[in-house]
N, C-alpha and C positions, 0 to 999 in steps of 0.2 A: 440477512440484514446488511444493507450497504449504506453509504453516506447519502445517497440521494433519498432513500426511504426516510432516514432520520431527518433530513432537511424538510421533507414534506410534512412529517409529523409535527415539526416545530413551526411550520408556516402555513399549513392548509386548514382552511375553516371547515367545520362540519357543513355539508350542503343542505341538510334537511332536519326536521324534527325539533324536539324541545330545545336542543342546544345548537340550533342553526347559527352559523357565523362564529361559533367558539372554535378556537384552535383545537386540533385533535389532541395534542398533549394536554390541554386544559379540560378535556371532558372528564366527568367524574368516574372513578373506577366502578361505582355501582352501575352506571349507565352502560359501560363496556361489558361488564359481567352479564347484564341483561342481554345484550346482543350475543355473548358467548352461549347463553342458554337457548335463546330464541333463533339465532342464526345471524351471522354478519351479512352485510350486503355483498352482492357478487362483485367481482373485479378488484380493482387496485384499492378502492376505498375500504373494502372489507379486509384486505390484506393489511393495510396500514392501520386500521382499527385493532386488529388482532395483534399486531406488533406493538402498538401503544399500550394495550392491555398487559402484554408481557413486561414492557418497560415499567409500568406502574406497579405491577405485582412484585417485581424485583427491586423496587426502590431506586431506579436508574434515571429518574426525571432530570437530575442535575446535568446528566450527559446532553440533554436537549437544549438546555438554557443558552449556551453560546450560539446555538443555531437559529435562534429567533431573529425575525427581522428587527432591525434597528430603525426606530422612527426618526 
């Protein structure tokens, strides 16, 4: 895990599916758990989603808050 990954989790929208355009950190844990069972997407998106799930499982979402884009 590095700072750039954390920034992407805080600022990158989900590119497809039911939660399209929702920031990765804002995806419901149940949705991420479904991907954990069924298979995460290949590549960087899948890696970021796996890391997002770990952050949520461990209750570390507050670490991401300062990294969100300021409007």
